[in-house]
C-alpha positions in Angstrom: 49.5 -51.5 -25.1 46.2 -51.3 -27.2 43.1 -49.8 -25.9 41.0 -51.7 -27.9 38.6 -53.5 -26.9 38.9 -57.2 -27.0 35.7 -60.0 -27.8 37.2 -63.5 -26.7 35.3 -66.5 -27.8 35.8 -69.9 -26.8 36.7 -70.5 -23.0 37.7 -74.3 -22.8 41.0 -75.8 -21.7 42.8 -72.9 -23.9 40.9 -70.2 -24.2 39.6 -69.3 -20.2 43.8 -69.1 -19.1 44.1 -66.8 -22.5 41.6 -64.6 -21.3 42.5 -64.3 -17.9 46.2 -63.5 -19.2 44.3 -60.5 -21.6 42.4 -59.3 -18.2 45.6 -59.4 -16.0 47.2 -56.9 -18.5 44.6 -54.8 -18.2 43.1 -54.5 -21.4 38.9 -54.5 -21.6 37.7 -57.9 -22.3 34.2 -59.4 -23.1 34.1 -63.0 -23.1 31.5 -65.6 -25.2 31.0 -68.7 -24.6 28.6 -71.6 -25.5 27.9 -72.6 -21.8 27.3 -69.1 -20.2 28.7 -71.0 -16.8 32.0 -71.3 -18.1 32.2 -67.4 -19.2 30.9 -66.4 -15.9 33.8 -67.7 -13.9 35.9 -65.0 -15.6 33.5 -62.0 -14.5 35.6 -61.8 -11.1 39.0 -61.1 -13.2 37.1 -58.2 -14.9 35.6 -59.9 -18.0 31.8 -58.5 -19.3 30.1 -61.5 -20.6 28.2 -61.5 -23.9 25.1 -63.1 -24.5 26.1 -64.0 -28.0 29.1 -63.8 -30.2 28.3 -60.2 -31.6 27.6 -59.2 -28.2 31.1 -59.7 -27.5 32.8 -57.6 -30.1 32.6 -53.8 -31.1 32.4 -51.9 -34.6 36.2 -52.1 -35.9 37.7 -53.8 -32.5 39.1 -57.2 -32.1 37.7 -60.9 -31.9 40.1 -63.4 -30.7 38.6 -67.2 -31.2 40.1 -70.3 -29.5 37.2 -73.0 -30.5 37.3 -76.6 -30.6 36.6 -77.1 -34.9 36.3 -76.0 -37.6 32.3 -76.0 -37.4 32.7 -73.6 -34.1 34.5 -71.0 -35.6 32.3 -70.7 -38.2 29.4 -71.0 -36.6 30.7 -67.7 -34.2 32.1 -65.8 -37.2 29.2 -66.3 -39.5 26.0 -67.4 -37.9 23.2 -64.6 -37.0 24.6 -63.6 -34.1 28.3 -64.1 -35.4 31.0 -61.2 -35.2 31.5 -61.2 -39.0 29.3 -58.2 -39.8 29.5 -56.3 -36.3 33.6 -56.1 -36.5 33.0 -54.4 -39.9 35.2 -52.2 -41.3 38.5 -52.0 -39.4 38.1 -54.8 -37.4 40.0 -58.0 -36.8 39.5 -61.3 -35.8 42.7 -63.3 -34.6 41.6 -67.0 -35.1 43.7 -69.1 -32.7 41.9 -72.6 -33.2 43.3 -75.6 -35.1 41.6 -75.5 -38.0 41.6 -76.6 -41.7 43.7 -74.6 -44.1 40.5 -73.7 -46.0 38.9 -73.1 -43.3 41.5 -70.1 -42.8 40.7 -68.9 -46.6 37.5 -69.0 -46.6 37.1 -66.5 -43.1 40.1 -64.3 -44.8 38.0 -63.5 -47.9 34.7 -63.3 -46.1 36.6 -60.4 -43.7 38.2 -58.7 -46.8 34.8 -58.5 -48.2 33.6 -56.7 -45.2 36.6 -54.2 -44.7 37.6 -56.4 -41.9 41.2 -58.1 -40.9 41.9 -62.1 -40.4 44.8 -63.2 -38.9 45.5 -66.9 -38.9 47.3 -67.6 -35.3 47.1 -71.1 -34.4 49.3 -71.9 -30.9 51.5 -75.2 -29.8 51.5 -75.8 -26.2 49.2 -77.4 -23.8 46.8 -75.3 -21.1 49.6 -75.0 -18.7 51.3 -72.7 -21.3 48.9 -71.1 -22.1 47.6 -69.9 -18.5 52.0 -68.8 -17.9 51.7 -67.1 -21.2 53.9 -69.2 -23.2 52.7 -70.4 -26.2 54.5 -70.8 -28.7 52.3 -68.6 -31.7 52.4 -69.5 -35.4 50.8 -66.5 -37.4 49.9 -65.6 -40.9 48.3 -63.3 -42.6 48.3 -59.8 -43.9 51.3 -57.3 -42.4 48.4 -54.8 -41.5 46.6 -57.9 -39.1 50.0 -58.9 -38.2 51.4 -55.3 -36.9 47.5 -54.5 -35.1 47.8 -58.0 -33.6 51.2 -58.1 -32.0 50.4 -56.0 -28.7 48.1 -58.9 -28.0 49.8 -62.3 -28.8 52.9 -60.8 -27.0 50.6 -60.8 -24.3 49.8 -64.4 -24.8 52.6 -66.1 -25.8 56.6 -66.2 -25.6 57.1 -66.0 -29.0 55.8 -65.3 -32.8 56.6 -67.0 -35.8 55.6 -65.6 -39.1 54.8 -67.8 -41.8 54.0 -65.3 -44.6 50.9 -63.4 -46.2 48.6 -66.7 -46.9 46.2 -67.1 -43.9 46.2 -70.5 -44.5 50.0 -71.3 -44.1 50.2 -71.4 -40.1 47.1 -73.7 -40.1 49.3 -75.4 -42.3 52.3 -75.4 -40.1 50.0 -76.6 -37.3 48.7 -79.2 -38.7 52.2 -80.8 -39.9 53.2 -80.2 -36.0 50.6 -82.4 -35.1 51.7 -85.2 -37.3 55.0 -84.5 -36.4 53.9 -85.2 -32.7 51.3 -88.0 -33.3 54.4 -89.7 -35.7 57.3 -89.7 -33.0 54.6 -90.8 -30.0 54.1 -93.9 -32.7 57.8 -94.4 -33.0 58.2 -94.7 -29.3 55.3 -96.7 -28.7 56.8 -99.1 -31.6 60.1 -98.6 -30.3 59.0 -100.1 -26.6 56.7 -103.4 -28.4 58.6 -106.9 -27.5 59.9 -108.3 -30.2 
C-alpha cells in the first residue's frame, strides 16, 4: 500500500464512507468539506482536518474528489485555495465525482500543464456499497495515473473497469449508465400503468 498522503475532498453520503475505508486501510488521510462539522466526524477515525482544499493535499501527493457537481469540482481544484497549484509536479488528482466529460477534459489539460496527473474515476454504487468498499469504478486517463491510483482504488471498490486514455471516457460511461437506469425505471412505471 502506498504511503503517499491522501487528501479527500467531499464528504457527502458517498465521500464520507469512502474516506473512512481509506483510513481503515492505514492510509494517512486529510479531509476537507465545505461544512467543517461534516469533516470533524472523521477525526475519531484518524483523519486530519483541512481548512481549505489546498490544505488537504501535499505537493506530489494524491487528491481524491467526490463532489456533487461540476461547479464544486472546479471550485476545489481551480479556486484561490484550490488543489491544482498545491499538488504540483508529480501530484495525482483522482476525480470520482459524477461530472461532465468536458469538465474532466478541461481539468486533465490543466493538470498536465501543471506537471500533475489526472484520473477520471466515477463510480457505480449507493452509499451502502461505498461503506462496504463494493463500488464499481470506471477509470480513464494516462497509464501513469492508473498505475499510481490502483492501490487506492482497490481499497474503495470491488472492481475497476478501464475505458482508455481519454479522461472524458469514464464520465461518458457513467452518464450512459445513468440514462440506462432512468430508462429502465420509466419502462417499469409504464408497464405498471393501468391500460
